[in-house]
C-alpha positions as CSV (number, residue, x, y, z in Angstrom):
1,M,53.3,107.5,163.6
2,S,52.7,111.0,162.3
3,D,52.4,112.6,159.3
4,R,55.4,114.1,157.6
5,R,55.4,117.0,154.9
6,Y,56.6,115.6,151.2
7,E,57.2,116.2,147.8
8,T,56.8,113.9,145.1
9,L,58.4,115.3,141.3
10,V,56.7,112.5,138.6
11,L,58.7,112.4,135.1
12,I,56.0,110.9,132.7
13,H,56.3,109.2,128.8
14,P,56.2,111.6,126.5
15,D,53.9,108.8,124.2
16,Q,51.5,109.2,127.3
17,G,50.2,112.7,125.9
18,E,48.2,114.7,127.5
19,A,45.4,113.1,128.1
20,G,47.7,110.0,129.2
21,S,49.3,112.1,131.5
22,K,46.2,113.3,133.2
23,E,45.3,110.0,133.8
24,V,49.0,109.2,135.4
25,E,48.3,111.5,137.7
26,A,44.9,110.6,138.4
27,R,46.4,107.2,139.1
28,I,48.7,109.7,141.4
29,R,47.1,110.9,143.4
30,T,44.3,108.1,144.2
31,L,47.4,106.1,145.4
32,I,48.4,108.8,147.7
33,E,45.6,109.4,149.5
34,G,44.8,105.8,149.7
35,Q,47.2,105.1,151.5
36,G,46.0,107.6,154.0
37,G,47.7,111.0,152.4
38,S,46.8,114.5,151.7
39,I,47.4,116.0,149.1
40,G,48.4,119.9,149.3
41,Q,48.7,120.7,145.9
42,V,49.8,118.6,142.7
43,Q,51.1,121.1,139.9
44,E,51.1,119.9,136.1
45,W,54.5,121.2,134.2
46,G,53.6,120.1,131.2
47,L,55.6,118.9,128.4
48,R,59.5,120.0,129.0
49,E,62.7,119.1,127.4
50,L,65.0,117.4,129.1
51,S,68.4,117.8,130.0
52,Y,69.8,114.7,129.3
53,P,67.4,111.5,127.3
54,V,66.0,109.6,130.1
55,A,65.1,105.8,129.3
56,K,65.8,107.1,125.6
57,Q,63.5,110.0,125.5
58,R,64.5,113.5,124.9
59,R,60.9,115.3,126.5
60,G,58.5,114.2,129.1
61,Y,55.6,115.9,131.1
62,Y,57.0,116.6,134.5
63,V,53.9,116.7,138.0
64,L,54.7,117.8,141.6
65,F,52.4,116.6,143.8
66,E,52.9,118.1,147.3
67,Y,51.1,116.0,149.9
68,R,51.3,114.8,153.7
69,A,51.8,111.2,155.0
70,T,53.8,108.7,157.0
71,P,57.2,107.2,155.6
72,A,55.5,104.7,155.5
73,A,53.3,105.2,153.4
74,L,55.8,106.7,151.4
75,Q,57.5,104.1,151.3
76,E,54.3,102.1,149.4
77,I,53.5,104.9,146.8
78,E,57.6,105.0,145.7
79,R,56.9,101.2,145.5
80,N,54.0,101.5,143.5
81,L,55.9,104.5,141.2
82,K,58.6,102.1,140.2
83,L,56.1,99.2,139.2
84,M,54.5,102.6,136.8
85,E,55.7,101.9,133.3
86,P,55.0,105.9,132.1
87,V,56.8,107.3,135.4
88,L,60.2,107.3,133.7
89,R,61.2,109.0,136.9
90,F,60.4,110.7,140.1
91,V,62.3,111.7,143.4
92,S,60.4,112.2,146.9
93,V,61.8,114.9,149.1
94,R,60.5,115.1,152.8
95,Q,60.2,118.6,153.5
96,D,60.4,120.9,156.4
97,E,57.0,121.9,157.8
98,N,57.1,125.0,157.9
99,A,58.8,125.5,154.9
100,P,56.1,127.7,151.8
101,L,54.6,125.5,149.5
102,A,55.8,125.8,146.1
103,P,55.5,128.5,143.9
104,P,53.4,128.1,140.5
105,R,55.5,127.6,137.4
106,S,54.5,130.5,135.9
107,A,55.2,132.6,139.1
108,R,59.3,131.5,138.8
109,P,61.8,133.7,137.5
110,A,62.6,131.4,135.3
111,D,60.2,131.3,133.4
112,A,59.7,134.6,132.3
113,E,63.2,134.3,130.0
114,E,62.2,131.4,128.5
115,G,60.2,132.4,125.4
116,G,60.9,136.0,125.8
117,E,61.7,138.4,123.6
118,S,65.4,139.2,123.1
119,E,66.9,142.2,124.7
120,L,67.9,143.4,121.1
121,G,65.0,144.2,119.7
122,D,64.3,144.2,116.4
123,G,67.1,142.9,115.1
124,E,69.7,145.5,115.8
125,G,73.2,144.0,115.9
126,L,72.6,140.5,114.5
C-alpha cells in the first residue's frame, strides 16, 4: 500500500512541563519513523489555554506532526498514542497530496491579535 499524507495534532498533559513535552514529542517522532513513516515537519505550539476542560485540565501542550505513512502504520501510531499516559487527546487527518504544509504558528493571523496592544492606545475611552 502506498504512503499517504497525514497530520496529527497531539495535546500533552501540562504536568509534563516543557522538558517532558519534548520527551513525549521525541517518543512520537520515533514511533512514526519506526512504523516506516517520514516526517515532513513538527510544530511545537507550546502551552495553551483550552476552550474547555479535558481530563480536568485547563491547559495543555500542543504539538503538530505532518508526515507520510501507510494506513496500517497510522492505525498503529494511533493505537500507541491512546496508550501514552501524557497524551490527553489527539486527532489525525488525512491531507490531500498537493495540499501545502501548515504555516508556522507565528505566521497565522489569529496570533497577531493575541497579546497585542489595544486599538484605544493610551487608555482613551476607558
